[in-house]
C-alpha positions in Angstrom: -23.0 55.7 46.0 -23.3 52.3 47.6 -20.3 50.0 47.1 -20.9 46.3 46.4 -18.7 44.3 48.7 -20.5 41.0 48.8 -17.7 39.1 47.1 -14.7 40.9 48.4 -12.0 39.1 50.6 -12.8 41.7 53.4 -16.4 40.6 53.6 -15.3 36.9 53.7 -12.9 37.7 56.6 -15.6 39.7 58.5 -18.1 36.9 58.0 -15.6 34.4 59.4 -14.9 36.7 62.4 -18.6 37.1 63.1 -19.2 33.4 63.0 -16.4 32.7 65.4 -17.5 35.5 67.7 -21.1 34.3 67.9 -20.8 30.6 67.5 -23.8 29.9 69.8 -26.1 31.1 67.0 -24.5 28.8 64.3 -26.5 25.8 63.2 -23.8 23.2 62.5 -26.2 21.0 60.7 -26.5 23.5 57.8 -23.4 25.7 58.2 -20.6 25.6 55.5 -17.2 26.7 56.9 -15.0 29.0 54.9 -11.8 27.3 56.1 -10.7 24.2 57.9 -9.7 26.2 61.0 -13.2 27.6 61.2 -14.7 24.2 61.1 -12.3 22.9 63.8 -13.0 25.9 66.0 -16.8 25.6 65.8 -16.8 21.9 66.4 -14.6 22.4 69.5 -17.3 24.7 71.0 -20.2 22.3 70.2 -21.5 20.5 73.3 -23.0 17.6 71.4 -20.1 15.4 70.1 -22.3 13.7 67.6 -23.3 17.0 66.1 -19.7 18.2 66.1 -18.3 15.1 64.4 -21.1 15.0 61.8 -20.4 18.6 61.0 -16.6 18.0 60.6 -17.1 14.9 58.4 -19.5 16.8 56.1 -17.0 19.7 56.0 -14.1 17.4 55.2 -16.1 15.8 52.4 -16.9 19.2 50.9 -13.2 20.2 50.9 -12.3 16.9 49.3 -14.9 17.5 46.5 -13.2 20.9 46.0 -9.8 19.2 45.7 -8.5 20.6 49.0 -7.3 17.5 50.7 -4.9 19.5 52.9 -7.9 21.2 54.5 -9.7 17.9 54.8 -6.7 16.4 56.6 -6.6 19.3 59.1 -10.3 18.6 59.9 -10.0 14.8 60.0 -7.0 14.9 62.3 -8.6 17.5 64.7 -9.1 16.6 68.4 -12.9 16.3 68.0 -12.4 13.4 65.6 -9.7 11.6 67.6 -12.4 9.0 68.7 -15.2 9.0 66.1 -18.6 7.8 67.2 -19.1 4.2 66.2 -22.0 5.2 64.0 -19.6 7.6 62.1 -16.5 5.4 62.0 -17.0 4.0 58.6 -17.6 7.5 57.1 -14.5 8.8 58.9 -12.2 6.0 57.7 -13.4 6.4 54.1 -12.7 10.1 54.1 -9.4 9.7 56.0 -8.1 7.1 53.6 -9.0 9.3 50.6 -7.0 12.2 51.9 -4.1 10.1 53.2 -3.7 8.4 49.8 -4.1 11.6 47.8 -1.5 13.4 50.0 0.8 10.4 50.2 0.9 10.8 53.9 2.6 7.6 55.1 2.6 8.3 58.9 -1.2 9.0 58.8 -1.7 5.9 56.6 0.1 3.8 59.2 -2.2 5.1 61.9 -5.3 4.3 59.8 -4.0 0.9 58.8 -3.9 -0.1 62.5 -7.7 0.6 62.6 -8.6 -1.3 59.5 -9.3 -5.0 58.8 -9.1 -6.5 55.2 -12.9 -6.7 55.3 -13.5 -3.1 56.2 -14.6 -2.2 52.6 -17.5 -4.5 52.9 -19.2 -2.2 55.4 -20.1 0.2 52.5 -23.0 0.0 50.1 -23.4 0.4 46.3 -20.7 2.1 44.4 -18.8 3.0 47.6 -17.8 -0.7 48.1 -15.4 -0.7 45.2 -14.0 2.8 46.0 -13.5 1.8 49.7 -11.7 -1.4 48.6 -9.3 0.5 46.3 -8.6 3.1 49.0 -8.1 0.5 51.6 -5.5 -1.4 49.5 -3.7 1.9 48.7 -3.7 2.9 52.4 -2.1 -0.5 53.3 0.6 0.0 50.6 1.3 3.5 51.8 1.6 2.1 55.3 4.2 -0.5 54.1 1.8 -3.4 54.7 1.6 -5.0 51.3 0.3 -8.3 52.5 -2.8 -6.6 54.0 -3.2 -4.8 50.7 -3.1 -8.1 48.8 -5.7 -9.7 51.2 -8.0 -6.7 50.6 -7.8 -7.1 46.8 -8.3 -10.9 47.1 -11.5 -10.3 49.1 -12.7 -7.8 46.5 -12.2 -10.4 43.7 -14.0 -13.1 45.8 -16.9 -10.6 46.4 -17.1 -9.9 42.7 -16.9 -6.2 43.1 -13.8 -5.5 40.9 -14.5 -4.2 37.4 -11.1 -5.3 35.9 -10.1 -8.7 37.2 -6.8 -8.8 35.3 -5.7 -5.4 36.7 -6.6 -6.5 40.2 -4.8 -9.8 39.9 -1.7 -7.9 38.8 -2.1 -5.6 41.8 -2.3 -8.6 44.1 0.9 -10.1 42.6 2.8 -6.8 42.9 1.7 -6.5 46.6 2.8 -10.1 47.3 6.2 -9.3 45.6 6.6 -6.4 48.0 6.0 -8.7 51.0 9.1 -9.9 52.7 10.0 -13.6 52.9 9.7 -13.5 56.7 6.2 -12.0 56.7 5.0 -14.3 54.0 6.2 -17.5 55.7 5.0 -16.3 59.1 1.5 -15.3 57.9 1.0 -18.3 55.7 0.3 -20.5 58.7 -2.4 -18.1 60.0 -4.2 -17.3 56.7 -7.5 -19.0 56.2 -9.5 -19.3 53.0 -8.9 -21.0 49.6 -8.0 -17.8 47.8 -5.3 -16.5 50.2 -3.7 -19.9 50.6 -3.5 -20.4 46.9 -1.9 -17.0 46.4 0.7 -17.6 49.1 1.6 -21.0 47.6 2.0 -19.4 44.2 4.3 -16.7 45.7 6.3 -19.3 47.5 7.1 -21.4 44.5 8.2 -18.3 42.6 10.7 -17.4 45.3 12.6 -20.7 45.1 16.3 -19.9 44.4 18.0 -21.1 41.3 14.9 -21.7 39.2 15.2 -21.3 35.4 12.6 -19.9 33.1 11.5 -23.3 32.0 11.2 -24.7 35.6 9.3 -21.7 36.7 6.9 -22.0 33.7 6.3 -25.7 34.6 5.7 -24.8 38.3 3.2 -22.2 37.3 1.3 -24.7 35.1 1.5 -27.3 37.9 0.0 -24.8 40.3 -2.8 -24.0 37.9 -3.6 -27.7 37.7 -3.7 -28.1 41.5 -5.7 -24.9 42.1 -8.1 -25.2 39.1 -10.9 -23.2 40.9 -8.6 -20.4 42.1 -9.3 -16.9 40.6 -5.6 -16.7 39.6 -5.7 -20.0 37.8 -8.0 -18.7 35.1 -6.6 -15.2 35.2 -2.9 -15.3 35.9 -1.0 -12.1 36.8 0.4 -10.7 33.6 4.0 -11.2 34.7 3.5 -15.0 35.4 1.6 -15.4 32.2 4.5 -13.9 30.3 7.0 -16.2 32.1 5.1 -19.3 30.9 5.6 -18.1 27.3 9.2 -16.7 27.6 10.9 -20.0 27.0 9.3 -20.2 23.5 10.4 -16.6 22.8 14.1 -17.0 23.8 16.6 -16.0 21.2 18.2 -19.1 19.5 20.8 -17.2 17.5 22.8 -14.6 19.4 25.5 -12.2 18.0 27.9 -11.1 20.7 29.9 -8.1 19.5 32.8 -7.1 21.8 36.3 -5.7 21.6 38.4 -8.9 21.8 41.7 -7.4 20.7 43.3 -4.0 21.1 43.2 -1.7 24.2 39.8 -2.8 25.4 40.5 -6.5 24.9 40.6 -7.4 28.6 37.3 -5.7 29.2 35.7 -7.5 26.2 37.1 -10.8 27.3 35.7 -10.5 30.8 32.3 -9.6 29.5 32.4 -12.5 27.0 33.5 -15.0 29.7 30.7 -13.9 32.0 28.1 -14.2 29.2 29.3 -17.7 28.2 29.5 -18.8 31.8 25.8 -17.9 32.4 24.9 -19.6 29.1 26.7 -22.9 30.0 25.1 -22.9 33.5 21.6 -22.6 32.0 20.5 -26.2 32.0 17.5 -25.5 30.0 19.6 -24.7 26.9 20.3 -28.4 26.6 16.9 -28.8 25.0 17.3 -25.8 22.7 19.5 -25.3 19.6 21.1 -22.0 20.7 24.0 -20.6 18.7 26.3 -17.8 19.9 28.5 -16.1 17.3 31.4 -13.9 18.4 32.4 -10.7 16.6 35.5 -8.7 17.4 34.6 -5.0 17.2 38.2 -3.8 17.3 39.8 -2.4 14.1 36.6 -2.9 12.1 34.4 -0.1 10.7 31.1 -0.4 12.4 29.1 -0.3 9.2 31.0 -3.3 7.9 30.7 -5.1 11.2 27.0 -4.5 11.3 26.4 -6.0 7.9 28.5 -9.1 8.9 26.3 -9.5 12.0 23.1 -9.3 10.1 24.4 -11.9 7.6 24.2 -14.5 10.5 20.5 -13.7 10.9 20.6 -13.3 14.7 17.5 -13.2 16.9 19.4 -10.9 19.3 22.5 -8.7 19.1 24.4 -8.1 22.4 26.9 -5.2 22.1 28.7 -3.1 21.1 30.6 -1.6 23.9 31.8 1.8 22.6 29.4 4.7 22.7 30.4 5.8 19.2 29.3 2.5 17.8 26.0 2.7 19.7 25.4 6.1 18.1 26.0 4.7 14.6 23.8 1.7 15.3 20.8 4.0 16.2 21.1 5.4 12.6 19.8 2.1 11.3 16.3 2.4 12.7 14.1 0.6 12.5 16.2 -2.2 13.8 15.5 -5.6 12.3 16.3 -7.5 15.5 16.5 -6.5 19.2 19.8 -5.0 20.4 21.1 -5.1 23.9 23.8 -2.4 23.9 26.4 -2.7 26.6 26.7 1.0 27.3 24.4 4.0 27.3 23.7 6.7 24.8 24.0 10.3 25.9 21.0 11.8 27.6 18.2 13.0 25.4 19.4 10.8 22.5 16.8 9.4 20.1 16.3 5.7 20.9 14.8 3.4 18.2 12.4 0.6 19.0 14.0 -2.7 20.0 17.1 -0.9 21.3 18.0 -1.6 24.9 20.9 -0.3 27.0 22.7 -2.0 29.9 26.0 -1.2 31.6 27.7 -0.3 34.8 26.5 3.3 34.7 27.8 5.9 37.1 24.4 7.5 37.1 22.9 4.4 38.9 25.3 4.7 41.7 24.9 8.4 42.1 21.1 7.9 42.3 21.5 5.3 45.0 23.8 7.5 47.1 21.3 10.3 46.9 18.5 7.9 47.9 20.4 6.7 50.9 21.4 10.3 51.9 17.7 11.3 51.8 16.6 8.2 53.8 19.1 9.1 56.5 18.0 12.8 56.5 21.4 14.0 55.1 20.3 16.3 52.2 23.1 19.0 52.4 26.4 17.5 51.3 29.9 18.4 50.3 31.4 16.4 47.4 34.7 15.5 45.8 34.8 14.4 42.1 37.7 13.3 39.9 38.5 15.7 37.1 37.3 14.7 33.7 34.1 13.6 31.8 33.3 10.7 34.1 33.5 12.9 37.2 31.2 15.5 35.4 28.6 12.9 34.7 28.6 11.6 38.2 28.3 15.2 39.6 25.4 16.0 37.3 23.6 12.7 38.2 24.1 13.4 41.9 22.9 16.9 41.7 19.7 15.8 39.8 19.0 12.9 42.2 19.4 15.0 45.3 17.2 17.8 43.9 14.3 15.3 43.6 14.1 15.3 47.4 15.1 19.0 47.9 18.7 18.1 48.7 21.7 19.8 47.2 25.5 19.8 46.9 26.6 22.8 49.0 30.0 22.8 47.5 32.1 20.5 45.3 35.7 20.2 44.5 37.5 18.6 41.5 40.8 16.9 42.1 43.7 15.5 40.0 45.8 12.6 41.2 48.9 14.7 41.4 47.2 17.5 43.2 47.9 18.6 46.8 45.0 16.7 48.4 45.6 18.4 51.8 44.7 21.7 50.2 41.7 20.2 48.4 40.3 18.8 51.7 40.8 22.1 53.6 39.1 24.0 50.8 36.1 21.6 50.8 35.6 21.8 54.5 35.9 25.6 54.5 39.1 25.7 56.6 40.7 28.3 54.3 37.6 30.5 54.5 37.7 30.3 58.3 41.4 31.3 58.3 40.7 34.2 56.0 38.0 35.5 58.3 40.4 35.5 61.2 43.0 37.4 59.1 40.3 39.9 58.1 39.4 40.4 61.8 43.1 40.9 62.8 43.5 43.5 60.0 40.4 45.3 61.1 41.2 45.6 64.8 45.0 45.7 64.4 45.7 43.0 66.9 46.7 39.4 66.8 43.8 37.1 67.6 43.9 33.7 69.1 42.3 31.5 66.4 41.3 27.9 66.0 39.9 27.2 62.5 36.4 25.7 62.2 34.9 23.7 59.3 31.7 24.9 57.8 28.7 23.8 59.8 25.9 23.5 57.3 26.9 20.1 55.8 25.3 16.8 56.7 27.7 14.5 54.9 30.5 14.2 52.4 30.2 12.3 49.1 33.7 11.1 48.1 34.0 9.9 44.5 37.6 8.7 44.4 39.6 5.6 43.7 41.1 3.7 46.7 44.6 5.2 46.4 43.2 8.7 46.6 40.3 8.0 49.0 42.8 6.5 51.6 44.4 9.9 51.7 41.3 12.0 51.8 39.5 10.2 54.6 42.1 10.9 57.4 42.4 14.5 56.2 38.6 15.0 56.8 39.2 14.2 60.5 42.4 16.4 60.5 40.3 19.4 59.3 37.6 18.9 61.9 35.2 16.9 59.6 35.6 13.6 61.2 32.0 13.6 62.4 30.6 13.9 58.9 29.6 10.5 57.4 31.2 9.7 54.1 29.4 8.1 51.2 31.1 6.7 48.0 30.4 4.7 44.9 32.0 1.3 44.0 35.1 3.3 42.7 36.3 3.5 46.3 36.8 -0.3 46.6 39.3 -2.4 44.6 37.0 -5.4 44.9 39.2 -7.7 47.0 39.6 -7.4 50.8 42.8 -5.6 51.8 42.4 -4.7 55.5 45.8 -3.3 56.0 45.5 -0.9 53.1 41.8 0.0 53.7 41.9 0.8 57.4 42.1 4.5 56.4 38.6 4.0 54.8 37.0 2.9 58.0 33.5 4.4 58.4 33.0 5.0 54.6 29.7 3.8 53.3 29.7 2.6 49.7 27.6 0.9 47.2 28.7 -2.0 45.0 27.4 -5.0 43.0 26.3 -8.3 44.6 29.2 -10.1 42.7 31.5 -8.1 45.0 29.5 -7.8 48.2 27.2 -10.8 48.2 28.0 -13.4 50.8 26.5 -16.5 49.2 26.8 -16.7 45.4 27.0 -20.1 43.8 27.5 -18.7 40.3 30.5 -16.6 41.5 32.0 -19.5 43.3 31.8 -21.7 40.2 33.2 -19.0 38.1 36.2 -18.4 40.4 36.9 -22.1 40.4 36.9 -22.2 36.6 38.7 -18.9 35.9 40.7 -18.3 39.0 40.8 -14.9 40.7 38.4 -12.4 38.9 38.6 -9.4 41.1 38.3 -5.6 40.8 36.9 -4.1 37.7 37.4 -7.2 35.6 35.2 -9.1 38.1 32.5 -6.4 37.7 32.7 -6.7 33.9 32.4 -10.5 34.2 29.3 -10.1 36.3 28.0 -7.6 33.7 28.4 -10.2 31.0 26.5 -12.8 33.0 23.6 -10.4 33.5 23.6 -9.5 29.8 22.8 -13.1 29.1 20.0 -13.1 31.6 18.5 -9.8 30.4 18.6 -11.0 26.8 16.3 -13.9 27.7 13.9 -11.6 29.5 13.7 -8.4 27.5 10.0 -8.9 26.9 9.3 -9.4 30.6 11.3 -6.4 31.7 9.8 -4.2 29.1 6.1 -5.2 29.3 5.5 -5.9 32.9 5.4 -3.1 35.4 7.8 -3.6 38.4 9.3 -6.7 36.8 12.8 -7.2 38.1 15.8 -9.5 37.9 18.2 -10.2 40.7 21.5 -10.2 38.8 25.2 -10.3 39.6 25.3 -6.5 39.1 22.3 -5.6 41.2 18.5 -5.8 41.1 17.7 -5.0 37.5 14.7 -3.1 36.2 13.9 -1.4 32.9 12.7 2.1 32.2 10.1 2.8 29.5 12.8 3.8 27.1 14.7 0.5 27.4 17.4 1.5 29.9 18.3 -1.2 32.4 18.8 0.3 35.9 20.7 -1.4 38.7 20.0 -1.3 42.4 23.3 -2.3 44.2 24.1 -3.4 47.7 25.6 -1.3 50.5 28.6 -1.9 52.8 30.6 -0.1 55.5 34.3 -0.3 56.0 35.1 -1.6 59.4 38.7 -2.6 60.4 39.5 -2.2 56.7 37.0 -4.8 55.6 33.5 -4.2 54.0 30.6 -5.2 56.2 27.1 -5.4 54.8 24.6 -2.6 55.4 20.8 -2.8 55.0 19.8 -1.6 51.6 17.0 0.6 52.9 16.0 1.6 56.4 13.6 -1.0 58.0 10.0 0.2 58.5 9.1 1.0 62.0 5.8 -0.8 61.9 3.5 -2.7 59.6 3.6 -6.4 58.9 6.9 -6.5 56.9 9.4 -4.6 54.9 9.4 -4.5 51.2 10.6 -7.8 49.8 10.8 -9.3 46.3 10.1 -12.4 44.3 13.3 -14.0 43.0 13.2 -14.0 39.3 14.4 -17.0 37.3 18.2 -17.3 36.9 20.0 -19.1 34.2 
C-alpha cells in the first residue's frame, strides 16, 4: 500500500533540503520559500543582486500577509538587503516600516528613520500613499522622533490624503506634545511652509508657563484669527477645542468635605489650605461667582453628611478622605454631581459614573520604581517592606509592575521598627544562608573551614521601602554585608521632605522618587505658600500640594477624562487619568549626595533622534 506523505512535516523538510542542496536549479522569480532562513540562503547564492533582492522583498511581503512579521524582519535585515537597489528602495522601506511598527522594534525603527524624509510617503501611488504615511509617522514615533512624525502627518493633511482630518490633527498635536522644548525651539527656525510654522507657533503659546484656562482659551482663539487659512484653525485638535470651552464648564459651587477636627484634622487642614491657596491664586476666578463650602467629615455619619452636601446644590464634591466613606458614597450611584474623592477604592471595586479618585497612592510610586529599574536593566531585585497593610499594598504593586517587564522580586523581608535590623539585612542579602552552607561543609568533612561569607549574586538592586529613621540604619548595613555595590531605590517615604545633610549622609547613593513640591527647584506657587503659611514640610507639605492639585483637577475633569494623553503638571507630579477615573501621578527623581537630594533625570535620554519626549505645559490656576 502506498502511503500519502505529501503534506507531512517530513516531506516539507526534505523539500527544503533538496532546494538548498540544488539551488542552481531554483528560479527565484517564481519560488516561494518555506522559511525565512531558506529565502536568505537562496538569495545569498544568487549572482544577480537585483534578482536576489526582488526575491527577498516578495518573500518578506508574503510572510507579512501571513502575519509572520518576525520572518519578514529576518529577511529584510539580511545582508543581501543591507544596500537595496535604488529601484527597490521604496518597496524595501514600506515593508521594513510595516514590520518594525508591528513588532515595536525601536532600534530598527531608529535605523529606518535615518533613511527617511517626511516626504517619503509621497513616492507611492494609489492606496499605498495613505498607508505609507501612517507607517512613516509610526516609525518616527517608535524611533523617538516625534517632530518628524508630526511633519509627516502635516504633509499628509496638506496633500489631502488623510481620511479622518480630526484624528490626524489630534495625532499631530500629540506628537508635538512629545517633542522637547529644545528640539521645538531649535527646529522652529529651520522649518519652512505655512502649515509647520503655524503648528509650531500654536505649540509654543501652549507651553507658556503660568497660563490659566481662560488665558489659554483666549490665546487659542487669537491664534485661529491670525492663522485663518491653517488646517488646524478650522479643525482644532480635540484637546485644544476642549480647553476653549472648559472655562464655561468650570464648577461654580464646590463642596469640600474633609476631616477638620479629630485625629485626621492636621491632614484635612493641610489639604484645605492647599486647595484654597490654588483657588485664590487663580486670577480668572475674579470674573466668576465661585462658592466653596466646607464640610467637616469628623464625627458625622456619612449618610447625614452627604445629604447636607447635596442640600447646597454643588456642581462638584471634593472629598471625602476616608476609604470607608468612599465606599458608602459609591452606593449612591448614579451620582447627581461629579465627585473627586481624595483617596482610592480597593482594587476591582465597582466605580459609578462621575466618580473620580485622586490621592498620594503608594501604587504610583511602586510603578515608577519598577519603570526606572527596568530602564536601567535591573529587573531582579531584593526588597524590604514595613509590616502592615500599607507595606503589603506596596509589595503587591511592585510585584505587578516588575512582572509587566519580566522582572521580579527575588526575595523580600518585612520589618518592624523595634526589630533587629542587622539580622533583617543579613537575611535579605543571603549572608545567613552562606554561613549555613559553610557549617554544612564543616559537618560533612569533619574539619574547620576558613570561611568568608558572600551575599547572594543574582540580585541587580535593592528596593528599600522604609522611613528615614530606619533607612539610615539599613543603608550602611547593606555595605557591611557585602551589598554596597547594589544600587538602592526607595519611594518618597525615605525622605522627610526637608534637607538634613548631617542626618541623611547615611542615605548617600539612594535613588528615590518624590513630588515636585518637594524636589522642584523653581516653584512660584510653593514659594508664595511658604511665605503665607511658614514652613510646610514633610508629609503635611505633600498634603498641601495634594490639595492644590485637587483644585486644578476639579477644573479639568472633562479634559483629563475625554482627551487621550491629556496631562496636568501639578504640585504632586504629572497627572493623567485612567479610563476608570483614577488620577495617576508621575513624580520626579533624586539621588542622595552628601546627605542632600540632587535631581536625577526622570527617564534615560534617547541616544539618537531629534529630541527626547517633552510635554506641553497645561494651564495652571
